[in-house]
N, C-alpha and C positions, 0 to 999 in steps of 0.2 A: 522649865527651859528658860534660859535668859532671853530677854526681849530681843536682843541683837540676833540670836539664833532663830527665833520664831518667825522674824520677818523674811527669812531666806526662802520660804516655801509659798509665798503668796503672789508670785508674779510669773505665771506661765508665759506671758508675752515675752519675757527675756529668753526663755527656752525657744520659743518660736523664732525670735529674731536671730538667735545663734544658728538654728537649723536652716532657715531661709538663706541667710547670708553665706553659709557654707555651701549649700547647693548651688546657688546662683553663681558664686565666684568660681566654683569648680567648673561649672558649665561654660562660663564666659571666658575663662583664661585661654583656652585654645583659640577662640576667636581673636582675642587681643594678640596672641602670638602671630597669627596669620596677618593681622593688620600691621604689626610692627615690621614684619618682613617686607610687606608691600611698600610701606612708607619709608623703609630704610632706618627704622629706629632700632638699631642693633648695637650691642656692646661687644667690641672686638678685643681680642686678647692683646696684651702688652702693658708696659708700665708696671703699676702697682697691682694690676688685675691678676687673679690666680687661676682663671679659667683658660683653657687652651684652644677654644674654638668660639666662633661668633654666637652670641646668645641674644634672642629678641628681647627687647624691653617692653614697656607698656602693660606689664602685668598689673601695675598699680591701677590702671583704668578699670580692670575687672574687679579688683578689690573695692574701689570706690563705688562702683555700680552695685556690687553685691551688698555693700552696707546700706546704700540708699534704698534698694528694693526691699531689704529686710526691715528697715526702720519705719518707713512710711506707713505700712498697715498696722504696725505694732506700737506705735508711739503716738501719743496725742501731741501733735506739733503745736507749739506756741511760737510767739515771735522769736524767742531766744533760740530755741532748737532749729527753727528755720534758718536763722542767721549762722548757726554752727554749720549746717549742711551747705549753705551757700558759700561760706568761707572754705569749707573742705573741697567743694567743687572747683573753686577758683585756684586753690593751691595745688590741686591735682593737675589742672590745665597748665599752670605755671611749671610744674615738674615735667610734664609731657613735652612742653616746648623746649625745656632745658635738655631733656633726653635726646631730642631730635637735632636741635641747632646749637645748644650750649649758650648759656646766659652768663655774662660776667658777674662776679660775686656781688658787687654793690647793687646793680639793678635786681638781682635775684633776691637779695636781702630786703630791699625796699618792697618788692612784690609780696614777700612773706609778711612783712609788717602790715601792709594794706589788708591782706586776707585775715590776719589776726585781729585787726581793728574792727572787722565787721561784727563778730559776736560780742566783742567787748563793748561796742557802742550800744548794744541792746541790754547791757547790764550783766553780762557774764564776766564778773570781776572777782578777784580775790580781795574781799573787803577787809578781812581781818584774819589774824592767826592767833591761836591759843598756845601760850608757852606752857609746856608741861612742868610739873613739880613745883609750880608757883601757884598757890591757891586763890582762885583761878586767875590768870593774868591774860588778858586779851589785848592785842595790839591792833588798832584800827589804822588803816592806811589813808582813809579819806580820798581826796582827788588823785593821790598817788596810786590808787588801786588800778586805774586805767592803764598808765604806762607799765606798771609792774606785771600786770596780767599779759599785756602784749609781749613783753620781754620773755615771760615764762613760756607762752605758747610758741614763740619763734625759737627759743632755746630747745624745747623738747622736740620740735619738728626737726631741727638740725642734729640733735643728739641721735635720734633714730636714723636719720639719713646717713650720718657718719658711721653708725654701727652696721649698716647694710653693705657688708663687704665680703660675704661668704654664703654659699648656697644654703638657704633655709634659715639663716641666722636671724635676720630682722623679723621674718614672719613668725618664727617660733617664740622668740622673746616677746614680741608684741602680743601674741595669743595668750601667753602666760600672764602678762601684765593686764590685759583687758579682762580676762576671767576673774583676776583678783579684784580689779576695780568693780566689776559687776557684783561680786559678793559683798564688797565693802559698801557699795551704794545701796544694795537691798538691805543691809544691816542697819543703815541709816535712814531707811524709808524713802530713798531717792530713786523711785521706780523708773522715771524717764532716763536718767543717767545709766541705770543698770541695763535698760534695753539697748541703749546705744553702745555701751561697753560689750554686751553680749554680741551684738551685730559685728563689732570690730573683731572680736575673737573668732566668730564664725567665719568671717571673710579670710582671716589669716589661716585658719584650718583648712578652708576650701582651696586656698592658693598653695599651701605647703606641699601637697603631693606633686605639683608641677615644679616646684622650686627647690625641693630637697635634693641633696647631692645624689647623682649628677643632674644639675638643674637644666630644665628645658626652656625656662623663661625667668627673667628677672623682673622684680617690681619697678626698678628704676626710681628716679625722684618722684614720679607721679604717684608711686605707692608709698615710699618712705616718708615723704613730706605729709601726705594725708594721714598715715597712721600716727605719726608724731603729733600732728595738729589735733586729731580727734582724741588721742589719749590725754593730751593736755586739757582739752575741753571737758572730758569725762572726769578727770581728776579735780577740776575746779567745781563742776556742777554736782558731782557725786560725793566728794569727800571734803574738799577744802572750803566749800561754801556752806559750812555747817558749824555748829558750836562744839563739835566733838573735840575732846582733848586729843592731842597728837594728830590733828587733821593735816598739819603740814609735813608730819613725819611719814605718813603713809605713801604719798607719791615718791618721796625720796628713797624709801626702802624698796618699793616695787620696781622702780626704774634704776636701781642702784648700779646694775651691771653696765648699761649703756652710758650712764652718768660718769662712772669711774673711767670707762674706756675713753670717752670724749675728753675728760679732764687730763688724763695722762697724755693723750696725743697732743693736746694744746700746749701743755706745759713743756713737753719735749720739743715741739716746734719752736716755742718761744726761746727755750734754752739754746737751740742751734741756730737762732736767727732766721727761721723759715717762716713764710707767711702762714697764718692760721688757716686760711682757705685752701692751702695747698694740699697735695695728696702724697702719702707715703706708705711704708709698710710697717708702721709702728703700733697698729691696733692690736688688741688682745689676740684676735684670731690669727693675725700674721705671726705673732710671737709663738703661739701654739704650734703653727705649722713648721716653724723653724726648729722647734723642740722635738719634732718627729711625730707629732699627732697627725692623723689623717683629717681631711675635712669633716668627715662625719664624726670622728672622735672629738674634735675641737668643738664643733656645734653642740653635740650632746653634753659635753662638759659645761658649756655656757648655759645650756638649757637647765642643767642641774643646779647651777649656781642661782639662776634666776628664780627657779621653782622653790629653792630652799628659802631665799629671801622673801618671796611672795607668801610662803607658808607662815614665816615669822610675822609678816605684816598682818595676815588674817588672825593669827593667834593674839596679837596685841588688841585687836578689835573685839574678837569673839570670846576670849576667855575672861570671865568676870573676876579678874584677879584682885580688884579693889572695889568695894561697894560702901558708900557713905563713910569714906575715910578709913575703913578697916581693910586690912589685907586678908584675902582668902587663901588658905594654905595650898590646897591642891591645884586650883587654877594658876597660882603663882609658881608652883613647882613645874607645872606643864609649860607655862610661858618661858621659864628659865631654860627648860630643855630645848625649846625651839630656838631661843637666843643662842644657847651654846652651839647647837647644830649649825645655825647660820654663820656664827663666828668661826667655827672649825672649817667649814667648807670654804669660806672666804680666805682664811689664812692659808689653807692648802693651795688654792688656786693662785693667790698672790705669790706664794713660794714658787709654784710651778712657772709663773711668768717672770720670776726673778725680780719682781718689784719690791719684795721683801727679802732681805738676806738672812741666810740661816743663823749667822752669828748674832743678828739683832734679836731674833726670836729666842735664841738660847739665853741671852742676857736677861730676858723676861721670865725665864724658867719654863717656857712653853714647848721647848723641843729638847730632847735628850739624845745623846749619842753623837758620834762624829762620822757617820757613814758618808755623809755628803760634804764636799768642801764648802767653805763659807760662802763662796759666790756662785756655786753651781746650782742651777735650778732643779727642781724635782722633775725627773723625766719619766715618761711612760715606758712600759716594757718594749723592747726592740721587736718590730714586726717580724714574723716568720717569713723567710724567703722561700718562694716556691720554685 
């Protein structure tokens, strides 16, 4: 058994953290719902929102507490992980205040930077990256590691926050990402990072029954910012702060769906002269709804996309496709299969979203036939009328 696989079974604390976080978050979410109603922290329909009734926020507080309760007894807290939890607690508070009162974009961004700077100040930095296919080439950032890591943390926090626009979407995608980071961290011997990642996954899974369509509670900024903050921290501590080849690739692949969504939205807003911090209905989930998908269908499709990309990231790490400079046949074939599957699902969904035109794909020889018009997106079957 390859060493990367053998490491996956030596950390029961990660399983405990996942189970504790799931149970605590599930139990605390109704409490957070009642508190949100009493405090008036409620998301009301209108504008770009797709729900048709008031929904309480502050589900993120239950998520943050679930993670904290799960991590403390299962993790040997050192100064660095203590700073991660402190930063997560503060960004949860920032998000809760924003959910209740609304904070202007600039002060909110400055608050996020301060929260991100707390773990970075204790040494949680992206010190270097290894460039693949160059034998071996490592780029060290030196003092630039500090601002680059802060930018990375703030970016991931906001990417998750922007993706939180449909019942169950952010919680499900973050659960998939966190489980993937936990396995990657275990394969690299980063047990503490794996425990934290498992707790994130457990909290998301415990919250999901309350948040899946039709949602009874939203996580709000208090949850989305925390999840993005902690996923960024886990990716740094568990994957990027290693000498592993492709260490920079793993977070990009695992978080590809929210990254692409955010990039598309920002580019569209810039194209139309709209403020980046504004709100609109141009996210992937909004486009899927306009194409006729139900909320559940759209969310499950985005789950599938995230899961396929996560499986590809795990295959890159766990398949011994190359050892001592020599390519191994069957692991290489297996990895190629995962790559083809991830590419096929990605192309299909980008076609469905009309972000790739059929005529462009046909020019590459990847699509045959003329059933669909060049600019028409792939549509799901028409729902039956009752």
